[in-house]
C-alpha positions in Angstrom: 54.2 30.6 169.6 56.6 32.3 171.9 58.2 29.8 173.2 59.0 29.0 169.7 59.8 32.6 168.9 62.0 32.8 171.7 63.8 29.5 170.5 64.6 31.5 166.8 65.8 34.7 168.8 68.4 32.8 170.6 69.3 30.4 167.5 69.1 33.0 164.8 72.3 35.0 166.5 74.1 31.9 167.7 74.3 30.4 163.3 75.1 33.7 161.9 76.7 35.7 163.8 80.1 33.4 164.8 83.8 34.7 162.9 83.0 35.8 158.9 86.7 34.5 157.4 86.0 31.4 155.5 82.3 32.2 154.7 80.2 33.6 151.9 77.4 35.6 154.0 74.3 35.8 151.3 71.0 38.2 151.2 67.6 36.8 149.7 64.5 39.0 148.6 61.9 37.5 147.1 58.6 36.7 147.1 55.2 34.8 145.1 51.5 34.5 146.0 51.3 37.8 147.9 54.0 36.7 150.3 57.2 37.9 150.5 60.7 36.3 151.9 63.7 38.6 153.4 67.4 36.4 154.3 70.4 36.3 155.4 72.1 33.2 154.5 76.2 32.3 155.8 77.8 29.2 154.3 80.9 27.5 154.9 83.7 26.4 152.9 82.6 23.1 151.4 83.2 20.3 153.2 83.7 18.2 149.7 84.9 19.0 146.1 84.8 16.8 142.9 88.2 16.0 141.4 88.4 18.8 138.9 86.4 21.5 141.9 83.8 21.7 139.2 81.2 20.3 141.5 81.0 21.5 145.8 78.9 20.5 148.7 78.7 23.6 151.5 76.3 23.9 154.5 74.0 27.0 154.4 72.9 28.6 157.4 69.8 31.0 157.5 67.6 33.1 159.2 64.8 35.8 158.2 60.9 36.6 157.9 57.9 35.7 155.9 55.8 38.5 155.2 51.8 38.6 154.2 49.4 41.0 154.9 51.1 42.8 157.8 51.7 39.2 159.0 55.5 38.5 159.7 56.9 34.9 160.9 60.7 34.5 161.4 62.3 31.4 160.5 65.9 29.9 160.2 67.2 26.8 159.2 70.4 24.8 158.1 70.8 23.7 154.0 73.0 21.7 152.7 73.8 23.3 149.1 75.7 21.4 146.2 76.9 23.8 143.2 77.9 22.9 140.2 80.2 24.9 138.7 80.1 25.2 134.2 82.8 27.5 134.4 84.9 29.4 136.7 82.1 32.2 137.6 78.5 30.4 136.8 77.3 28.1 138.9 73.8 26.0 139.3 73.2 25.6 142.7 70.5 23.1 144.5 69.5 21.9 147.9 66.6 20.5 150.1 66.6 21.5 154.3 65.5 21.5 157.6 63.8 24.7 159.0 61.8 26.3 161.8 59.5 28.9 161.7 58.0 30.9 164.2 54.4 30.7 163.6 52.8 27.4 161.8 51.0 31.0 159.0 52.2 33.2 156.2 49.3 35.5 156.1 46.3 33.8 156.0 47.6 30.9 154.8 48.2 27.7 157.3 51.4 25.7 157.3 50.3 22.2 160.2 53.7 22.6 161.3 56.4 24.9 162.8 58.9 22.2 161.0 59.4 22.7 156.9 61.4 21.7 154.9 63.1 24.3 152.3 63.8 22.9 148.5 66.2 25.9 146.4 67.0 25.6 142.7 69.4 28.5 141.8 72.5 30.3 139.6 74.9 31.9 140.6 77.4 34.2 138.6 80.4 35.2 140.6 82.4 38.6 139.4 86.0 37.4 138.6 88.9 39.1 140.6 86.3 39.9 143.0 84.6 38.4 146.4 81.1 39.1 145.0 78.2 37.1 143.2 74.7 37.4 142.0 72.1 35.4 141.9 68.5 34.2 141.7 66.8 31.3 143.2 63.3 29.4 143.1 62.8 28.5 147.2 60.2 25.4 147.9 58.5 25.5 151.6 56.4 22.2 152.6 56.5 20.0 155.3 56.0 17.1 153.1 53.3 15.4 154.2 53.8 15.1 157.7 50.6 17.0 158.9 48.2 17.6 156.0 47.0 20.8 155.5 50.7 21.3 153.3 50.0 23.8 151.1 53.5 25.0 150.7 55.1 28.7 149.6 57.5 29.2 147.6 59.3 32.0 146.8 61.4 33.7 143.6 64.2 35.3 145.4 67.4 37.6 144.4 70.7 37.2 145.9 73.7 39.5 146.3 77.0 37.7 148.0 79.6 38.6 149.2 82.6 35.7 150.1 85.6 37.1 153.1 87.6 33.9 152.1 
């Protein structure tokens, strides 16, 4: 997969290192089933908001690495995310996006395709009067049975964000 890896190395900076204004930057760390994931994500201003601003939708661009048994698999993704703000400081977020991997393996686990969907469900707490927020996410990657086997990979992640808005 050297060609795919070169593509990832070209796309990731374009996705992530654009001007920081009006963006929330998030660092994610986590793992499950012997695999670990570290990622950096950029979420733009909401492109849609409900009338009372209790629900909003934005686009998240991400790049990161899966590690397992000494192997690294790089990934980039684009995910529309919807957040329901239960209070001004606390939200539930959900999204389904597209991800491209540098390999079809995470350690010994074969994923069959380099293209994977990423489904996420999380909670967010924004500290009042500051640009900081923290939270947790459950993320599931799979190819939606485009090709078998399709074992998927789950991650439970902690997140720390800074909003440059």
